[in-house]
C-alpha positions as CSV (number, residue, x, y, z in Angstrom):
1,M,30.5,0.3,-58.7
2,I,27.3,-1.2,-57.3
3,S,29.0,-2.5,-54.2
4,I,30.7,0.7,-53.7
5,S,27.2,2.6,-53.9
6,I,25.6,0.2,-51.6
7,S,28.6,0.7,-49.2
8,V,28.3,4.6,-49.2
9,L,24.5,4.6,-49.0
10,A,24.6,2.3,-45.9
11,L,27.2,4.2,-44.3
12,L,25.6,7.7,-44.9
13,L,22.2,5.8,-43.6
14,A,24.1,4.7,-40.3
15,L,25.5,8.5,-39.5
16,F,22.0,9.9,-40.2
17,L,20.4,7.2,-37.8
18,R,23.2,8.3,-35.0
19,T,21.7,11.7,-35.1
20,G,18.7,10.6,-33.2
21,R,16.1,12.2,-35.5
22,V,14.5,8.8,-36.2
23,P,14.9,6.7,-32.8
24,T,12.6,4.0,-33.8
25,M,15.2,3.0,-36.7
26,K,18.3,3.6,-34.3
27,P,18.7,-0.2,-33.7
28,L,19.5,-0.3,-37.8
29,G,22.8,1.3,-37.2
30,L,24.7,-2.0,-36.6
31,P,23.2,-3.7,-39.4
32,L,23.9,-0.8,-41.7
33,L,27.5,-0.8,-40.8
34,L,28.1,-4.4,-41.4
35,T,26.5,-3.8,-44.8
36,A,28.9,-1.0,-45.7
37,C,31.6,-3.4,-44.8
38,A,30.6,-6.1,-46.7
39,A,29.8,-4.2,-49.6
40,M,33.3,-2.5,-49.3
41,G,34.8,-5.8,-49.1
42,T,33.0,-6.9,-52.5
43,A,34.2,-4.0,-54.2
44,L,38.0,-4.8,-53.3
45,A,37.6,-8.4,-54.1
46,D,36.4,-7.0,-57.9
47,V,39.0,-4.5,-58.1
48,L,42.0,-6.8,-56.9
49,G,40.6,-9.8,-59.0
50,A,40.8,-12.1,-56.1
51,G,38.7,-14.7,-58.0
52,D,37.1,-17.8,-56.2
53,P,36.6,-18.5,-53.5
54,W,37.1,-15.1,-51.9
55,D,34.9,-13.4,-54.6
56,S,32.2,-15.9,-53.6
57,W,32.6,-15.5,-49.9
58,A,32.3,-11.7,-50.4
59,R,29.3,-11.8,-52.4
60,M,27.8,-14.2,-50.0
61,T,28.7,-12.0,-46.9
62,L,27.0,-8.7,-48.6
63,V,24.0,-10.9,-49.4
64,A,23.8,-12.2,-45.7
65,S,24.2,-8.5,-44.4
66,V,21.7,-7.1,-46.8
67,G,19.4,-10.3,-45.5
68,I,19.8,-9.2,-42.0
69,L,19.3,-5.5,-42.4
70,S,16.1,-6.3,-44.3
71,A,14.9,-8.5,-41.6
72,R,15.9,-6.2,-38.9
73,A,14.0,-3.4,-40.6
74,A,10.8,-5.7,-41.3
75,L,10.8,-6.2,-37.5
76,L,10.9,-2.7,-36.6
77,V,8.6,-1.8,-38.9
78,F,6.1,-4.5,-37.9
79,F,6.3,-4.1,-34.2
80,D,7.0,-0.2,-33.6
81,W,5.0,1.3,-36.4
82,A,2.4,-1.0,-37.4
83,L,1.4,-2.5,-34.4
84,K,2.5,0.2,-31.5
85,R,1.8,3.6,-33.6
86,R,-1.0,2.4,-35.9
87,M,-3.1,0.2,-33.7
88,G,-1.7,1.0,-30.1
89,I,-0.7,-2.5,-29.2
90,T,2.6,-3.0,-27.5
91,A,3.9,-6.5,-28.2
92,P,5.8,-8.0,-24.9
93,Q,9.4,-8.3,-25.3
94,L,9.5,-12.2,-25.2
95,I,7.0,-12.2,-28.1
96,R,9.6,-9.5,-30.2
97,D,12.7,-12.1,-29.5
98,V,11.0,-15.1,-30.5
99,T,9.6,-13.6,-33.8
100,A,13.1,-12.3,-34.5
101,L,14.5,-15.9,-33.7
102,I,12.4,-17.6,-36.2
103,V,12.9,-14.9,-38.7
104,Y,16.5,-15.0,-38.4
105,L,16.4,-19.1,-38.4
106,T,14.6,-18.5,-41.6
107,L,17.2,-16.4,-43.2
108,A,20.0,-18.8,-41.9
109,V,18.1,-21.6,-43.9
110,V,17.8,-19.7,-47.1
111,L,21.3,-18.5,-46.9
112,L,22.6,-22.1,-46.3
113,R,20.5,-23.6,-49.4
114,T,21.8,-20.9,-51.6
115,L,25.5,-22.1,-50.5
116,G,24.1,-25.5,-52.0
117,V,23.8,-26.9,-48.6
118,E,20.8,-29.3,-48.2
119,V,19.2,-28.8,-45.1
120,T,16.3,-31.1,-45.5
121,G,18.9,-33.9,-45.6
122,L,20.8,-32.5,-42.8
123,I,17.9,-32.5,-40.5
124,A,16.6,-35.9,-41.8
125,T,20.2,-37.6,-41.0
126,S,20.2,-36.0,-37.6
127,A,16.7,-37.3,-36.3
128,V,18.2,-39.4,-33.5
129,L,20.2,-36.2,-32.5
130,T,17.2,-34.1,-32.9
131,V,15.2,-36.6,-30.4
132,V,17.8,-36.5,-27.9
133,I,18.1,-32.6,-27.9
134,G,14.4,-32.4,-27.6
135,L,14.2,-34.9,-24.8
136,A,17.0,-33.0,-23.2
137,F,15.7,-29.5,-23.4
138,Q,12.0,-30.6,-22.6
139,Q,11.6,-28.8,-19.5
140,T,13.3,-25.4,-21.2
141,L,11.1,-25.6,-23.9
142,G,7.9,-26.0,-21.7
143,N,9.1,-22.9,-19.7
144,L,9.6,-21.3,-23.0
145,L,6.0,-21.9,-24.4
146,A,4.8,-21.0,-21.2
147,G,6.2,-17.8,-21.3
148,L,5.1,-17.1,-24.7
149,A,1.4,-17.8,-23.5
150,L,1.9,-15.5,-20.4
151,A,3.3,-12.9,-22.5
152,W,0.6,-13.1,-25.4
153,E,-2.2,-12.7,-22.5
154,Q,-0.5,-9.6,-21.1
155,R,-2.2,-10.3,-17.8
156,L,1.0,-10.2,-15.7
157,P,2.8,-7.1,-16.7
158,D,6.1,-6.1,-15.1
159,G,5.6,-4.1,-11.7
160,S,2.3,-5.7,-11.1
161,W,1.6,-7.4,-7.6
162,I,0.6,-11.1,-7.4
163,E,0.1,-13.8,-4.8
164,I,1.6,-17.3,-5.9
165,E,1.7,-20.1,-3.6
166,G,0.8,-18.0,-0.6
167,Q,3.7,-15.6,-1.3
168,V,2.9,-11.9,-2.0
169,A,5.5,-10.4,-4.6
170,Q,6.0,-7.8,-7.5
171,I,6.9,-9.0,-10.7
172,E,10.4,-7.2,-12.0
173,E,11.0,-9.1,-15.2
174,S,9.7,-11.7,-17.6
175,G,12.3,-13.7,-19.2
176,W,12.4,-16.6,-21.7
177,R,12.6,-19.3,-19.2
178,S,11.4,-17.8,-16.0
179,M,9.9,-14.7,-14.2
180,L,12.0,-12.6,-11.7
181,V,9.7,-11.4,-8.6
182,R,10.5,-9.4,-5.2
183,T,8.9,-10.5,-2.4
184,R,8.0,-8.2,0.7
185,L,10.8,-9.4,2.5
186,G,13.2,-7.9,-0.4
187,D,14.2,-11.3,-1.7
188,R,14.4,-11.7,-5.4
189,V,12.9,-15.2,-6.6
190,L,13.0,-16.8,-10.1
191,I,10.1,-18.8,-11.2
192,P,9.8,-21.0,-14.0
193,N,7.4,-19.6,-16.6
194,A,5.7,-23.4,-16.7
195,D,5.0,-23.3,-12.7
196,V,3.5,-19.5,-13.0
197,A,1.4,-21.0,-15.8
198,A,0.1,-24.1,-13.9
199,A,-0.2,-22.1,-10.2
200,R,-3.1,-20.3,-9.1
201,V,-2.1,-16.7,-9.2
202,A,-4.2,-13.8,-7.6
203,L,-3.7,-10.3,-9.2
204,L,-3.7,-7.9,-6.5
205,S,-2.8,-4.7,-8.7
206,G,-4.5,-3.7,-11.7
207,G,-8.0,-2.9,-12.4
208,G,-8.3,-0.4,-9.6
209,R,-11.2,-2.4,-7.6
210,P,-10.9,-2.5,-3.7
211,V,-9.8,-5.8,-2.5
212,A,-10.7,-7.4,1.3
213,V,-7.9,-7.9,3.5
214,P,-9.5,-10.7,6.1
215,V,-8.3,-10.2,9.7
216,R,-9.7,-12.7,12.3
217,L,-9.7,-12.3,16.0
218,G,-11.7,-14.0,19.0
219,L,-13.5,-12.0,21.9
220,S,-15.1,-13.3,25.2
221,Y,-18.2,-14.6,25.4
222,T,-19.3,-11.9,27.9
223,V,-18.9,-9.2,24.9
224,S,-22.2,-8.6,23.1
225,P,-21.7,-9.3,19.3
226,D,-23.4,-6.1,18.5
227,M,-21.2,-4.0,20.8
228,A,-17.8,-6.1,19.4
229,K,-18.9,-5.0,15.7
230,R,-19.5,-1.3,16.5
231,V,-16.1,-1.1,18.2
232,L,-14.3,-3.3,15.7
233,F,-16.3,-1.2,12.7
234,E,-14.8,2.2,14.1
235,V,-11.4,0.7,14.6
236,G,-11.4,-0.5,10.7
237,I,-12.6,2.7,9.4
238,D,-9.9,4.6,11.2
239,T,-7.1,2.4,10.1
240,P,-4.7,3.5,7.5
241,D,-5.0,2.3,3.6
242,V,-8.7,1.1,4.6
243,L,-11.4,2.6,2.4
244,Q,-14.3,4.2,3.8
245,E,-16.5,3.0,1.0
246,P,-17.1,0.2,0.8
247,P,-16.9,0.4,4.6
248,P,-15.3,-2.6,6.4
249,T,-17.4,-5.5,7.1
250,I,-17.4,-7.5,10.5
251,L,-18.8,-11.2,10.6
252,T,-19.4,-13.4,13.4
253,T,-17.7,-16.4,12.2
254,E,-17.5,-19.2,14.9
255,F,-18.4,-19.8,18.3
256,A,-15.1,-21.2,19.3
257,D,-14.0,-23.3,22.7
258,S,-12.7,-19.9,24.3
259,S,-14.2,-17.0,22.3
260,V,-16.5,-15.8,19.6
261,M,-14.5,-15.4,16.5
262,Y,-15.1,-12.3,14.3
263,E,-13.8,-11.7,10.8
264,C,-13.1,-8.1,9.8
265,R,-13.1,-7.6,6.0
266,L,-11.0,-4.4,5.2
267,W,-11.2,-3.1,1.8
268,T,-8.3,-1.5,0.2
269,R,-6.8,-0.5,-3.0
270,V,-3.2,-1.7,-2.1
271,P,-3.8,-5.1,-0.9
272,W,-0.2,-6.3,-1.2
273,Y,0.2,-3.9,2.3
274,R,-2.0,-6.5,3.9
275,V,0.8,-7.3,6.6
276,N,1.0,-3.6,7.4
277,I,-3.0,-3.0,7.4
278,T,-3.4,-6.2,9.7
279,D,-0.7,-4.6,12.0
280,A,-2.3,-1.5,12.2
281,F,-5.8,-2.9,12.6
282,L,-4.9,-5.5,15.4
283,T,-2.6,-2.6,17.5
284,R,-5.5,-0.2,17.2
285,A,-8.0,-3.2,17.8
286,H,-6.2,-4.2,21.2
287,A,-6.3,-0.6,22.7
288,A,-10.1,0.2,21.7
289,L,-11.3,-3.1,22.9
290,A,-9.5,-2.7,26.2
291,R,-10.9,0.9,26.6
292,H,-14.3,-0.7,26.3
293,G,-13.7,-3.5,28.7
294,M,-13.7,-6.2,26.0
295,E,-11.5,-9.3,26.8
296,I,-9.5,-10.8,24.1
297,P,-9.4,-14.5,25.6
298,F,-6.7,-16.8,25.0
299,P,-7.4,-20.7,24.8
300,Q,-8.1,-22.3,28.2
301,R,-8.5,-25.9,29.2
302,T,-7.7,-25.8,33.1
303,L,-8.8,-24.1,36.0
304,H,-6.1,-21.5,37.5
305,R,-5.8,-18.7,39.7
306,P,-4.4,-15.3,38.3
307,R,-1.5,-14.1,40.5
308,P,-2.7,-10.4,41.6
309,R,-1.0,-7.6,39.5
310,Q,-1.0,-4.0,39.7
311,D,-3.6,-2.2,38.0
312,P,-2.5,0.5,35.9
313,D,-6.1,2.1,35.7
314,S,-6.0,2.3,39.9
315,Q,-7.9,4.9,41.2
316,A,-4.9,6.0,43.1
317,R,-3.3,6.8,39.8
318,R,-6.4,8.9,38.4
319,L,-6.3,10.7,41.6
320,E,-2.6,11.8,41.3
321,Y,-3.0,13.1,37.5
322,L,-6.1,14.9,38.7
323,G,-4.4,16.8,41.4
324,R,-1.9,17.9,38.4
325,A,-4.5,19.6,36.2
326,W,-4.8,23.0,36.0
327,L,-8.7,22.7,36.3
328,F,-8.4,20.7,39.5
329,S,-5.5,22.2,41.2
330,G,-5.6,23.4,44.8
331,I,-9.3,21.5,45.0
332,P,-9.3,19.2,48.3
333,V,-8.6,15.9,48.1
334,S,-12.1,14.5,48.8
335,A,-13.4,16.2,46.0
336,L,-10.8,14.9,44.0
337,E,-11.4,11.4,45.3
338,T,-15.0,11.8,44.1
339,V,-13.9,12.3,40.6
340,A,-11.4,9.8,40.6
341,E,-14.0,7.1,41.7
342,H,-16.3,7.7,38.7
343,T,-13.7,8.4,35.9
344,R,-11.9,5.9,33.6
345,L,-8.4,5.7,32.3
346,L,-8.8,5.3,28.4
347,R,-5.9,4.2,26.2
348,F,-5.6,5.0,22.5
349,A,-3.3,3.8,19.7
350,P,-0.9,6.0,17.9
351,G,-3.0,8.0,15.4
352,E,-6.1,6.7,16.8
353,A,-9.1,9.3,17.1
354,V,-10.2,10.1,20.7
355,V,-13.2,12.4,19.5
356,H,-14.2,13.1,16.2
357,E,-15.5,16.5,14.5
358,G,-19.2,16.8,14.8
359,D,-19.6,14.3,17.8
360,A,-21.8,14.7,20.7
361,S,-20.4,16.3,23.5
362,D,-20.7,14.3,26.7
363,A,-17.2,14.2,28.5
364,L,-14.1,16.2,28.7
365,F,-10.7,14.5,28.8
366,L,-7.4,15.1,30.8
367,V,-4.1,13.9,29.1
368,V,-2.2,11.6,31.3
369,S,0.6,10.5,29.0
370,G,1.3,11.2,25.3
371,E,0.4,13.8,23.2
372,A,-2.8,14.5,21.9
373,V,-3.2,16.4,18.2
374,I,-6.2,18.6,17.5
375,R,-7.4,18.8,13.6
376,V,-10.1,20.7,12.2
377,G,-10.7,20.0,8.4
378,G,-7.8,17.6,8.4
379,R,-5.4,20.4,9.4
380,E,-3.6,20.5,12.5
381,I,-4.1,23.3,14.9
382,S,-2.3,22.5,18.0
383,R,-1.2,19.7,20.5
384,I,-2.2,19.1,23.8
385,N,0.5,17.8,26.5
386,P,0.1,15.9,29.8
387,T,-1.9,17.5,32.7
388,E,-3.7,19.5,30.1
389,V,-7.8,19.3,29.3
390,F,-9.3,19.4,26.2
391,G,-13.0,19.0,25.2
392,E,-14.5,21.5,28.0
393,G,-15.9,24.1,26.0
394,A,-18.3,21.7,23.9
395,F,-18.6,19.8,26.8
396,L,-20.4,22.6,28.8
397,T,-22.3,24.3,25.9
398,G,-23.5,21.0,24.6
399,S,-22.7,21.8,21.2
400,P,-21.0,19.2,18.7
401,R,-17.4,18.8,18.8
402,A,-15.6,21.8,16.8
403,A,-12.6,19.5,16.1
404,T,-10.9,16.0,15.8
405,V,-8.7,15.0,18.6
406,R,-6.1,11.9,17.8
407,A,-3.1,10.5,19.4
408,S,0.1,11.7,18.1
409,E,2.8,9.3,16.9
410,H,3.1,7.6,20.4
411,P,0.3,5.9,22.6
412,L,-1.8,8.4,24.5
413,E,-3.7,7.9,27.9
414,V,-6.5,10.3,29.1
415,I,-8.8,10.4,31.8
416,Q,-12.5,10.7,30.7
417,I,-14.6,12.9,32.9
418,S,-18.3,12.5,32.0
419,K,-21.1,14.9,32.9
420,M,-22.5,12.8,35.4
421,T,-19.2,12.7,37.4
422,L,-19.1,16.4,37.2
423,A,-22.3,17.0,38.6
424,T,-21.8,14.3,41.4
425,L,-18.7,16.4,42.3
426,L,-20.6,19.8,42.4
427,E,-23.7,18.2,44.1
428,Q,-21.3,17.2,47.0
429,H,-19.4,20.0,46.9
430,P,-21.4,23.2,45.5
431,D,-18.8,25.6,46.6
432,L,-16.4,24.3,43.6
433,T,-19.1,25.8,41.1
434,D,-17.5,29.3,41.1
435,K,-13.8,28.3,41.0
436,L,-14.1,25.7,38.2
437,A,-16.1,28.3,36.2
438,Q,-13.6,30.9,36.8
439,R,-10.7,28.6,35.4
440,I,-12.6,27.4,32.6
441,A,-13.3,31.0,31.6
442,E,-9.7,32.1,32.0
443,R,-8.7,29.4,29.6
444,Q,-11.1,29.8,27.1
445,L,-10.5,33.7,27.0
446,E,-6.7,33.3,26.5
447,G,-5.6,34.6,23.1
448,E,-9.2,34.4,22.0
449,T,-12.4,36.5,21.9
450,I,-15.7,34.9,22.9
451,L,-19.0,36.3,21.1
452,D,-22.8,35.6,22.4
453,E,-25.5,34.6,20.0
454,S,-26.2,38.4,19.1
455,G,-22.6,38.8,17.8
456,A,-21.5,41.0,20.9
457,I,-18.1,40.3,22.7
458,V,-18.8,38.5,25.9
459,S,-16.7,40.0,29.0
460,P,-14.8,37.8,31.3
461,Q,-17.4,38.6,33.8
462,G,-20.3,37.5,31.4
463,L,-18.5,34.4,30.4
464,V,-18.0,33.4,34.3
465,A,-21.9,33.7,34.8
466,Q,-22.6,31.7,31.9
467,L,-20.5,28.9,32.7
468,R,-21.7,29.2,36.4
469,R,-25.5,28.7,35.2
470,T,-24.3,25.6,33.0
471,L,-22.5,24.1,35.6
472,S,-25.4,24.5,38.2
473,R,-27.7,23.0,35.9
474,L,-25.7,19.8,35.6
475,V,-26.6,19.8,39.5
476,G,-30.1,20.4,38.6
477,G,-30.9,17.9,36.2
């Protein structure tokens, strides 16, 4: 009757756990079914009067099933209830597996001794075999112990980014013998736990602290370090995934054979993207340094005469694009030549800022190629296509820039026209003052109402007169 009661009780508990009301104890379902079957077998052996050895084996199977059930329940209570729920500690899977192995081995020894098997004598007579097995599995045991140590420290959880032996990778899974990682190239690599424990591992994720991505590049000796640092700092602060606080650090590190070396430390919270950050920084730095006339030299040991090449920033090209712009269309070629002689063709990398909101207005810009995006407060307002001009309003009034203008997803080329250039043009061709004022006024009044300082609406004639006075002041001083 006791065996039948145990069988029924175990079966009912197994069915109850399948309802999912106690998810923590759901792993006890299979041990309960084994216990129910073992108890039913013991009851049948009693009813049928099978006698030894069937009766003994049936009882031993029941004892083993109850032992496995008790061990499994004890492990669940210890790890899932006592540690996790009561103390808030989540034990690594490797620790749970090793603890379970020790418990089950202890249970097996107890059962063998119950059957009359002398385990101590068996181990003593197999000393030579034990040594051979230990030597054969020395490396495996070393990996197992190293895995236990790593799991106990919990410094390398699954999903974290690390750098080991110069390779950046993300941990996918930590096992008994090895750690499975995925590199930035998508390769899945198994690293033995012993190698991980012995190697110098850089923790790239966790903690939330900024990490510096160092980028080195060299500039010509003709470039002032102060100017170089200013340009590289502006590029760094504008690079995606680079923090503004702490700001980029630009250091002069070496006077090399053909260049002055600079190290740009770009602070980020996603250092595992260092390749992408380096790519974005160097791409933008190349364009920014070219705009400022700063040469990136290459190692030189011999004298050489460079072959003449076509200058993409030639005056003829600037003259061609100035003639296409709405602001200068119909203006005499002699006047355009004056503008082209004193202007510069600037190149910007995709996403790079041409002007920032709040900057001083000392130039207007003509888009040559690409597309410029106007943003106010981070929101896109409009886009500017080739032959169109931007920045003329703030340029003439002298007020700070009202918007940030950036290159779109493609490289951008613009012609920069400074106040001095426009003053030189009007000084040599004073008859153009009215024409330029009229065109700028027409463009500003397209779909927009202009107010004066008192809040009154400015008429087209009043705006033209105001712009004429502004242009005249450029010539006068």
